[in-house]
Structure formats: structure tokens, C-alpha cells
C-alpha positions as CSV (number, residue, x, y, z in Angstrom):
1,M,32.8,-25.4,-15.2
2,K,29.5,-23.7,-14.2
3,R,29.1,-23.2,-10.5
4,Q,26.4,-25.2,-8.7
5,R,23.8,-23.1,-7.2
6,E,23.1,-23.5,-3.5
7,T,20.1,-22.5,-1.4
8,K,21.2,-23.9,1.9
9,L,23.9,-21.8,3.5
10,K,26.9,-23.8,4.8
11,P,30.6,-23.3,4.9
12,Q,32.5,-24.5,1.8
13,K,36.0,-23.7,3.0
14,K,37.9,-23.0,6.2
15,Y,36.7,-19.5,6.8
16,T,33.3,-18.0,5.9
17,G,32.1,-14.4,5.9
18,R,28.4,-13.6,5.5
19,I,27.0,-10.3,4.4
20,L,23.3,-9.4,4.9
21,I,21.7,-7.4,2.1
22,N,18.1,-6.5,1.1
23,N,16.7,-8.8,-1.5
24,K,15.8,-6.0,-3.9
25,V,19.4,-4.9,-4.2
26,G,20.8,-8.4,-5.0
27,G,20.8,-7.5,-8.7
28,E,23.2,-4.6,-8.1
29,L,25.8,-7.2,-7.0
30,I,25.0,-9.7,-9.7
31,G,25.0,-7.2,-12.6
32,N,23.8,-7.7,-16.2
33,R,24.0,-11.4,-17.0
34,G,26.2,-11.8,-13.8
35,C,29.0,-9.6,-15.1
36,I,29.7,-7.9,-11.7
37,I,29.8,-11.0,-9.5
38,K,31.7,-12.9,-12.1
39,S,34.4,-10.2,-12.2
40,I,34.8,-10.5,-8.4
41,R,35.0,-14.3,-8.6
42,D,37.6,-14.0,-11.3
43,A,39.6,-11.5,-9.2
44,Y,39.4,-13.6,-6.0
45,K,39.9,-17.1,-7.4
46,G,40.7,-18.4,-4.0
47,C,37.2,-17.5,-2.7
48,R,33.9,-19.0,-3.4
49,I,31.2,-16.3,-3.5
50,D,27.5,-17.4,-3.4
51,L,24.3,-15.4,-3.4
52,P,21.4,-17.9,-3.0
53,D,18.0,-16.9,-4.4
54,S,15.4,-16.0,-1.8
55,N,11.8,-14.9,-1.4
56,H,12.6,-13.4,1.9
57,K,13.2,-9.6,2.4
58,F,16.9,-10.4,3.0
59,R,19.5,-12.3,1.1
60,V,22.9,-13.5,2.4
61,V,26.1,-13.1,0.4
62,Q,28.4,-16.0,1.5
63,V,32.1,-15.8,0.9
64,C,34.3,-18.8,1.7
65,C,38.1,-18.9,1.6
66,E,41.1,-20.8,2.9
67,E,42.9,-17.5,3.8
68,H,41.3,-15.0,6.1
69,E,43.1,-12.0,4.6
70,E,41.8,-12.8,1.1
71,L,38.3,-13.3,2.6
72,A,38.4,-9.8,4.0
73,N,39.6,-8.4,0.6
74,A,36.8,-10.1,-1.2
75,M,34.2,-8.8,1.3
76,T,35.6,-5.3,0.9
77,E,35.2,-5.6,-2.9
78,I,31.6,-6.6,-2.5
79,T,31.0,-3.7,-0.1
80,D,32.5,-1.3,-2.5
81,K,30.3,-2.6,-5.4
82,M,27.2,-2.0,-3.3
83,R,28.0,1.2,-1.5
84,H,25.3,3.2,-3.4
85,C,22.8,0.8,-1.7
86,T,23.7,1.6,1.9
87,K,20.5,3.6,2.4
88,D,18.5,0.4,1.9
89,F,19.6,-0.9,5.3
90,G,19.2,2.5,7.1
91,L,22.7,4.1,6.8
92,D,22.9,7.7,5.9
93,I,26.6,8.2,5.2
94,N,29.0,10.1,2.9
95,P,28.4,9.0,-0.7
96,E,32.2,8.3,-1.0
97,H,32.0,5.9,2.0
98,G,30.5,2.4,2.2
99,G,28.7,0.2,4.7
100,V,28.4,-3.5,5.3
101,Q,26.3,-5.8,7.5
102,V,28.4,-8.7,8.7
103,L,26.6,-11.6,10.4
104,I,28.2,-12.7,13.7
105,N,27.3,-15.9,15.4
106,G,27.9,-18.1,18.4
107,P,31.1,-17.6,20.5
108,L,32.2,-14.9,18.0
109,I,29.6,-12.5,19.5
110,S,31.4,-12.2,22.8
111,L,34.7,-11.8,20.9
112,V,33.4,-8.8,19.0
113,E,31.8,-7.3,22.1
114,G,35.2,-7.5,23.8
115,G,37.1,-5.9,20.9
116,I,34.6,-3.4,19.5
117,T,36.5,-0.4,21.1
118,F,39.7,-1.4,19.4
119,L,38.0,-2.0,16.1
120,R,36.5,1.5,16.2
121,D,40.0,2.9,16.6
122,L,40.7,1.6,13.0
123,G,38.6,4.5,11.7
124,C,35.1,3.0,11.1
125,T,31.7,3.5,12.7
126,L,30.5,0.3,14.3
127,D,27.1,-0.7,15.5
128,F,26.4,-4.1,17.0
129,P,22.7,-4.4,18.0
130,T,21.8,-7.0,20.6
131,E,18.8,-8.3,18.6
132,T,19.3,-11.5,16.6
133,I,18.0,-11.9,13.1
134,E,14.6,-13.5,13.4
135,D,14.9,-17.0,15.1
136,S,18.6,-17.5,14.2
137,G,21.6,-17.1,16.4
138,D,23.1,-14.3,14.2
139,R,23.6,-10.7,15.2
140,K,24.6,-8.1,12.6
141,L,27.7,-6.0,12.9
142,V,27.2,-2.8,10.9
143,I,30.5,-1.3,9.7
144,S,30.6,2.0,7.8
145,G,33.3,4.4,6.8
146,D,35.9,4.8,4.0
147,M,36.8,1.7,2.1
148,S,40.3,1.5,3.4
149,S,39.1,1.6,7.1
150,I,36.4,-1.0,6.3
151,N,39.1,-3.3,4.8
152,A,41.4,-2.8,7.8
153,T,38.5,-3.6,10.2
154,L,37.5,-6.8,8.3
155,K,41.1,-8.0,8.2
156,K,41.5,-7.6,11.9
157,L,38.1,-9.1,12.6
158,Y,38.7,-12.3,10.6
159,E,42.3,-12.6,11.8
160,K,40.9,-12.8,15.3
161,F,38.2,-15.3,14.2
162,S,40.9,-17.5,12.6
163,N,42.4,-18.1,16.1
164,E,39.1,-19.4,17.5
165,D,38.0,-23.0,17.7
166,L,34.9,-22.2,15.7
167,P,36.0,-19.5,13.3
168,N,32.6,-19.6,11.6
169,G,30.5,-19.6,14.7
170,D,27.7,-22.1,15.4
171,I,26.7,-23.2,11.9
172,E,23.4,-24.9,13.0
173,T,22.1,-21.5,14.2
174,W,23.0,-19.5,11.0
175,F,20.3,-17.3,9.6
176,D,18.8,-18.9,6.5
177,P,16.4,-16.6,4.5
178,N,15.0,-19.6,2.7
179,D,14.7,-21.8,5.8
180,G,15.5,-24.8,3.6
181,K,12.7,-24.1,1.2
182,G,14.9,-23.1,-1.8
183,G,14.8,-19.9,-3.8
184,P,12.4,-19.1,-6.7
185,R,14.5,-20.7,-9.4
186,Q,15.0,-23.9,-7.4
187,R,11.2,-24.1,-6.7
188,E,10.6,-23.6,-10.4
189,K,13.0,-26.3,-11.4
190,Y,12.2,-28.8,-8.6
191,P,8.5,-28.2,-7.7
192,D,8.2,-31.5,-5.8
193,K,11.2,-30.7,-3.6
194,Y,10.5,-26.9,-3.1
195,P,6.8,-26.0,-3.0
196,R,6.0,-22.8,-4.8
197,I,5.2,-19.6,-2.8
198,S,2.9,-17.0,-4.3
199,N,4.4,-13.5,-4.3
200,D,1.7,-11.3,-5.9
201,N,1.6,-8.3,-3.6
202,D,0.3,-10.0,-0.4
203,G,-2.1,-12.3,-2.2
204,K,-3.5,-9.7,-4.5
205,T,-3.6,-9.7,-8.3
206,V,-1.9,-6.6,-9.8
207,F,-1.8,-5.3,-13.3
208,R,0.2,-2.2,-14.3
209,V,-1.3,-0.7,-17.5
210,L,0.4,2.1,-19.5
211,L,-1.6,5.2,-20.4
212,P,-0.4,8.0,-22.7
213,S,-0.1,11.1,-20.5
214,N,-2.0,13.2,-23.0
215,R,-4.9,10.8,-23.0
216,A,-5.1,9.9,-19.3
217,A,-8.1,12.1,-18.8
218,V,-10.1,9.7,-21.0
219,M,-9.6,7.0,-18.3
220,I,-10.4,9.4,-15.4
221,G,-13.5,11.0,-16.9
222,K,-15.3,14.2,-16.0
223,K,-14.9,14.7,-12.2
224,G,-13.5,11.2,-12.0
225,A,-16.7,9.5,-13.2
226,V,-15.0,6.9,-15.4
227,I,-12.5,5.7,-12.9
228,K,-15.1,5.7,-10.1
229,E,-17.3,3.5,-12.2
230,M,-14.6,1.0,-12.8
231,R,-13.8,0.9,-9.1
232,E,-17.4,0.3,-8.1
233,A,-18.2,-2.2,-10.8
234,H,-16.1,-5.1,-9.4
235,G,-14.6,-3.8,-6.2
236,C,-11.0,-3.4,-7.4
237,R,-8.6,-0.6,-6.7
238,V,-7.8,1.4,-9.8
239,E,-5.0,4.0,-9.3
240,I,-3.3,6.3,-11.8
241,N,0.2,7.5,-10.7
242,D,0.6,11.2,-11.3
243,I,4.1,11.1,-12.8
244,A,5.8,13.2,-15.4
245,G,6.6,11.4,-18.7
246,Q,5.3,10.1,-21.9
247,Y,3.2,7.5,-20.0
248,K,1.3,7.2,-16.7
249,V,0.9,3.9,-14.9
250,C,-2.7,2.7,-14.1
251,K,-2.7,-0.1,-11.5
252,V,-5.6,-2.5,-11.2
253,I,-5.4,-4.3,-7.8
254,G,-7.9,-6.9,-6.5
255,E,-8.3,-9.8,-4.1
256,D,-10.1,-12.0,-6.8
257,E,-8.5,-12.6,-10.2
258,E,-12.0,-12.7,-11.8
259,D,-12.8,-9.2,-10.5
260,V,-9.4,-7.9,-11.8
261,F,-10.0,-9.3,-15.3
262,N,-13.6,-8.1,-15.4
263,T,-12.3,-4.6,-14.5
264,L,-9.6,-4.9,-17.3
265,E,-12.3,-5.9,-19.8
266,K,-14.4,-2.9,-18.9
267,M,-11.2,-0.7,-19.1
268,L,-10.7,-1.8,-22.7
269,D,-13.8,0.2,-23.8
270,H,-12.0,3.4,-22.7
271,L,-8.5,2.3,-23.8
272,E,-9.8,2.0,-27.3
273,K,-10.0,5.8,-27.4
274,A,-7.0,6.4,-25.1
275,M,-4.6,4.2,-27.1
276,E,-5.9,5.1,-30.5
277,E,-3.0,7.3,-31.5
278,D,-0.3,5.6,-29.4
279,M,-0.9,2.1,-30.9
280,N,-2.3,3.4,-34.2
281,L,-5.6,1.5,-33.7
282,K,-8.2,1.2,-36.4
283,K,-11.8,1.8,-35.7
284,G,-13.4,-1.0,-33.6
285,V,-10.0,-2.3,-32.5
286,S,-9.0,-2.3,-28.8
287,G,-5.5,-2.3,-27.5
288,I,-3.6,-2.4,-24.2
289,K,0.0,-2.1,-23.0
290,Y,1.0,-3.4,-19.6
291,L,4.2,-4.0,-17.7
292,I,6.1,-7.0,-16.3
293,H,9.5,-7.4,-14.7
294,Q,12.3,-8.1,-17.1
295,S,13.2,-11.4,-15.4
296,L,9.8,-12.8,-16.3
297,A,10.0,-12.1,-20.0
298,G,11.6,-15.4,-20.9
299,K,8.6,-17.3,-19.5
300,V,6.3,-15.2,-21.7
301,I,8.4,-15.7,-24.9
302,G,9.6,-19.3,-24.4
303,T,12.3,-21.2,-26.3
304,K,12.5,-19.7,-29.8
305,G,9.2,-17.9,-29.2
306,E,7.2,-21.0,-28.7
307,E,5.2,-19.8,-25.7
308,I,4.2,-16.4,-27.1
309,K,3.1,-18.1,-30.4
310,K,1.1,-20.6,-28.4
311,T,-0.6,-17.7,-26.5
312,R,-1.6,-16.0,-29.7
313,E,-3.1,-19.2,-31.1
314,E,-5.0,-20.2,-28.0
315,A,-6.4,-16.8,-27.3
316,G,-7.1,-15.9,-30.9
317,C,-5.2,-12.6,-30.4
318,E,-3.0,-12.2,-33.5
319,F,-1.2,-9.1,-32.3
320,F,0.4,-10.0,-28.9
321,K,4.0,-9.2,-28.4
322,I,6.6,-8.2,-25.8
323,N,9.2,-5.5,-26.3
324,G,12.8,-6.7,-26.7
325,E,14.2,-4.0,-24.4
326,T,13.3,-2.6,-21.0
327,I,12.0,1.0,-20.6
328,Q,15.1,3.1,-20.2
329,G,16.2,3.3,-16.6
330,T,13.7,0.7,-15.4
331,T,13.4,-3.1,-15.1
332,D,10.0,-3.0,-16.9
333,R,9.2,-4.7,-20.2
334,V,6.1,-3.8,-22.1
335,I,3.6,-6.4,-23.4
336,S,1.3,-5.1,-26.1
337,A,-2.0,-6.7,-27.3
338,E,-4.6,-5.5,-29.8
339,S,-7.7,-7.1,-31.3
340,S,-11.2,-6.4,-32.5
341,D,-12.4,-8.9,-30.0
342,K,-11.9,-7.7,-26.4
343,H,-12.3,-11.3,-25.1
344,A,-9.3,-12.4,-27.1
345,I,-7.1,-9.8,-25.4
346,I,-8.3,-10.7,-21.9
347,K,-7.8,-14.4,-22.7
348,A,-4.2,-13.8,-23.7
349,M,-3.6,-11.8,-20.6
350,R,-5.1,-14.7,-18.5
351,I,-2.8,-17.2,-20.1
352,V,0.3,-15.2,-19.3
353,H,-0.9,-14.4,-15.8
354,E,-1.4,-18.1,-15.1
355,R,2.1,-18.8,-16.3
356,L,3.7,-16.0,-14.2
357,K,1.7,-15.7,-11.0
358,D,3.7,-18.2,-8.9
359,I,7.1,-17.0,-10.1
360,S,8.9,-14.3,-8.2
361,P,10.8,-11.6,-10.1
362,R,14.6,-11.9,-9.8
363,G,17.1,-9.1,-9.2
364,E,16.4,-5.5,-8.5
365,Q,13.0,-3.9,-9.2
366,R,13.2,-0.4,-10.7
367,R,9.6,0.4,-11.7
368,L,8.6,3.2,-14.0
369,E,6.3,4.8,-11.4
370,D,9.0,4.7,-8.8
371,I,11.8,6.4,-10.6
372,M,9.9,9.1,-12.5
373,P,9.3,12.6,-10.8
374,R,5.9,13.6,-9.7
375,T,4.0,16.2,-11.7
376,D,2.6,17.7,-8.5
377,G,6.1,18.6,-7.2
378,K,6.0,16.2,-4.3
379,G,8.8,13.8,-4.7
380,G,11.1,13.0,-7.6
381,Q,14.1,10.9,-8.4
382,D,15.8,11.7,-5.1
383,N,13.2,10.2,-2.8
384,R,11.2,7.9,-5.1
385,G,13.8,5.3,-5.9
386,P,17.2,5.1,-7.8
387,P,17.7,7.3,-10.8
388,P,18.2,5.7,-14.3
389,P,21.8,4.7,-14.9
390,Q,24.0,7.3,-16.5
391,H,25.7,6.8,-19.8
392,P,29.1,5.3,-19.3
393,H,30.9,8.1,-21.1
394,H,29.7,10.8,-18.7
395,H,32.6,12.8,-17.3
396,Q,34.0,11.4,-14.1
397,P,36.9,12.9,-12.0
398,P,40.1,10.9,-11.5
399,P,40.0,8.5,-8.5
400,Q,41.2,9.9,-5.1
401,T,43.6,7.5,-3.4
402,Y,43.3,7.0,0.3
403,Y,46.9,7.5,1.2
404,G,47.8,10.6,-0.7
405,A,49.4,8.9,-3.7
406,P,48.8,10.5,-7.2
407,P,46.2,8.8,-9.5
408,P,47.6,6.0,-11.6
409,A,49.4,7.0,-14.8
410,G,47.3,6.8,-17.9
411,W,44.1,6.6,-15.9
412,Q,40.8,6.8,-17.8
413,P,37.3,7.3,-16.4
414,P,35.8,3.9,-15.7
415,P,32.2,3.0,-16.7
416,Q,29.5,3.9,-14.2
417,Q,28.9,0.3,-13.1
418,Y,32.6,-0.5,-12.6
419,Y,34.0,1.7,-10.0
420,Q,37.8,1.3,-9.6
421,P,38.5,0.8,-5.9
422,P,41.7,2.1,-4.3
423,A,44.6,-0.3,-4.7
424,Q,45.7,0.3,-1.1
425,Y,43.3,-2.3,0.2
426,S,44.4,-4.9,-2.2
427,A,41.5,-4.4,-4.6
428,P,41.8,-5.7,-8.2
429,P,43.3,-3.6,-10.9
430,P,41.0,-2.4,-13.7
431,V,41.5,-5.7,-15.5
432,Y,39.9,-8.3,-13.2
433,G,41.9,-11.4,-12.5
434,A,45.3,-9.8,-12.2
435,P,47.1,-10.7,-8.9
436,Y,46.6,-8.3,-6.0
437,G,49.2,-5.7,-5.4
438,A,50.1,-5.6,-9.1
439,P,50.1,-2.0,-10.6
440,P,47.1,-1.2,-12.9
441,P,47.9,-1.5,-16.6
442,Q,48.8,1.5,-18.6
443,Q,45.7,2.7,-20.6
444,Q,45.5,5.4,-23.2
445,Q,43.2,8.2,-22.3
446,P,40.1,8.5,-24.4
447,D,39.6,11.5,-26.6
448,Y,36.8,12.9,-24.5
449,Y,39.0,13.1,-21.5
450,R,42.2,14.6,-23.0
451,G,43.0,18.1,-22.0
452,A,41.1,17.9,-18.7
453,P,42.7,19.9,-15.9
454,A,45.0,18.0,-13.4
455,P,43.2,17.1,-10.2
456,G,44.1,18.8,-6.9
457,P,45.9,16.9,-4.2
458,P,43.6,14.2,-2.7
459,A,42.6,14.3,1.0
460,Q,44.9,12.5,3.4
461,V,43.3,9.6,5.4
462,N,45.0,7.6,8.1
463,S,45.9,4.2,6.7
464,F,45.4,0.8,8.3
465,Q,49.2,0.4,8.5
466,Q,49.5,3.4,10.7
467,H,46.6,2.1,12.9
468,N,48.3,-1.2,13.2
469,K,51.6,0.3,14.1
470,E,50.0,2.4,16.9
471,W,48.2,-0.7,18.1
472,Q,51.4,-2.7,18.4
473,Q,53.0,0.1,20.4
474,R,50.3,0.0,23.1
475,A,50.8,-1.4,26.5
476,P,49.6,-4.9,27.0
477,N,47.0,-3.8,29.5
478,S,45.6,-1.1,27.3
479,N,41.9,-0.3,28.0
480,N,41.1,0.0,24.3
481,Y,40.8,-3.8,23.9
482,S,40.2,-6.9,25.9
483,Q,43.5,-8.2,27.1
484,Q,42.3,-11.8,27.2
485,R,41.1,-12.1,23.6
486,W,42.2,-9.0,21.6
């Protein structure tokens, strides 16, 4: 049975854990067609995991469970899946480590403050800022470290919460990024219940046009004469990103839609020459290629291609299509249009714009101009956004276990998007859905990995069991934790 989508955050089971993430990295947890979050749900069948849509800069991952230990395990799994996103909320940590922002509310705040010294002894770095999230009663507890220590900290945290009268805090003061207004998909499906919110770059209209790198000079002109003329004609910003690659991205940005489309129409005069070879244009025919987010492609195409066919007929632009795949390493899809009548191209672009302007892109946004290196040497993939995903068959070393145990027999390198977490914190085996604690299945090594040298001994890291043993041996009046509550 398909899960019902929720936009209003509320506890669904006895215990609830809430993780704060940046909106733009929500797609990293969901995965292609939901493959990542589905695999976690299948592995933790006792948990309900929700990630409501949001137009806010934040989203909240809500995990509900009847058992606090399984809740901690599921939250650790989510943390592990998103550990390459830790820089997005200001953590600069070891690439092998992870980080999570847990929302703490109500009487649980004083409980965490009283036991934070003890929690730090479990091996993680903890930060508990005093500021609340906007106008809610939530404070975020930032936990970072190796995944075993994070799991131990979460287990102890929710074990203590389970003994409280309000294990989930004060529900009425929870942080809700949608504030009861619903996410973009809910507003689209129920426009009367959830009014639409425009999300077009702070009220501006933006078009991202592709230019062949070897013909970009045509759009710039001698001493910038052409691009300056387009800027001054209708008062729009026209920018060409100086990136290395087959194409450059020319952005047209304006406060008024009419000014933007007038600028684009003027641009077509120069694009006729710039795109002549790239689109194989005949004499007297203009053409343009521009970018949209992949999540919006369905609205352009429609059911069985009905919408794009309707666009061609209404605009009189016979050649108007959208690429079936994204540009490699990005979330951009290319729309191409060509016609001997410039007005037909602009009309088709207007129709699509009206259809998309009130719909927010879903999932991560990895734009071409953000991931490509600069041609001037300033920037590159390291500081201009995430690099394109690697091929799943790139060589990867065997996993390093946290407690010094050798790698599992018959191990093979996992695909890039499915990191195999250490079994010591009860993470699922490679085949999701198997019970926790079960040994990973024997797998035959692929040909490309046979003959690889045996790995060296993994580094030793103190386990949660050792921490727990030391904690139990402490005197009841130890200064490392609050005697009354921890």
C-alpha cells in the first residue's frame, strides 16, 4: 500500500526523532525514484520515515517508532546516507565521519543540557546552541563523529527520552517548515487548500540559455557591444558564466516577464548565428536551447506527450522538444526550439513558463554552471558545488570496520550511492530488509576486483559497548553527568 504523504508534522508512533536538513539536499536522501528512502523503510519496517515537501530553506525528516533503540538505528542510517552533505549545515569534518542535526523540544532541552558532558564521553562532538529555530520551541543538537559513536549517542539520548513523561517534547511548539501551508506537491494537487507560492528567484523571471563555448563571442560582441545592447534595451540582467565545457550558460534575469521575453526575442537574432552549427539550422531559421530542472519535465511533456504537443500547436512551433535525459552530472534537462518565425519560439516559451512559474523544483539542484570548473582558474568542482556522480564500477577499497574486525567474507565494492555502513551499529546488511544483526550474504567478487591486494588492518576505535561499561562502573555521584536525570 502506498504511504500517505503528510505535510503537517505530528508523531505517528510512541517515539519520534526529528532531523533538520537543508531543503536542497533532500533529494540525496530520497534517491532516484525514491530508491534510497525506500530501502531504509524496508530495512526498518518498525519505523515510519517521512520527509514532507517544503518551500522553506529547511526540511524535517521525521522518524516514528515504537522502540527507541530501533529509532536510533534508523536515524543513524539516515545520517550515514547523508554524510557527504554535512558541509551544507556548516560542519567541516573528516570525510569518513558524519553529522546530524537533531531537533530537541520542551522539557527535553533541560535533560540534554544536564547530560551533555556524559554524551560527549561517548566519542562524538556535540554542539547545542541556545537559539531556537525561528518561532518554534525547537533547539538543534548537532552531533558529529564516526558513525559508531553517533549511533551510541542517539541510543543513549532516546533511551533517556523514553523515561520522560513527554518523550517527544511539546508537540504544539515543533518547528514546521511549511507552517501548515503544505508542500509544493500538495499546493499543486489541492490549490484551494494550499495557496501557491511563487519561487522564481525572489520574484524575478529567470531563463538559462545554452551557448556553444566556441560561439559565445557572437553573443558578447566586440568589446561587449552585443551583450551591452541587450542589457540596455529592456533593463534585464544578461550574464554569461565563464565555465569550461562544451556549453556556457547565459542567464536572462528581469523583474518584469515582458522585459525578459523581449530580451530573449532580441537574443534570437544573435542565436541564429551562434547556434547554426550546434542545431544544424538552415538559413533564416532561429533556434534556442534552455534549461529547466528535471522535476519540472513532466509538466512540460504531459501524459503521453499531450502537453508538449499542445504547446507546438498553439505556438505554431513545429520543432519544440525536451531531452529525455539530464545533462551528465546535473539535474538540468534541455528544451530545444527552432522555427523560421521568432515569435513562434517566444510564444512556445511563454506557454511553458506560465505552466511552470508557480511550481517549485523538487529534490536537489545541481546546475551545470555550478558544477563545472571556471576557465579563469578561480573555483572549480571543489568549491562550486558537488561533483558529478562517479560510475558505480570505480574502484573502492574494502570497508573499514569500527571495532577491528576483518572485512566480511566475499565483500565486493558497493555502488557509489549505496555505502555499506558498519554492521556494529546494527545497520542493514547489503540486501535491505534482512533482520539486524544478521551476517551479510556471501557475494562473489566481480572480475574487476579479483586479485586486488589484501587491505591493511583497520584503525581501532573505541566501541559504544566499552563506553557503556565504563559508564556503569562510575560512582553514582560522578561529575560527568547529572545525578538526578542521567
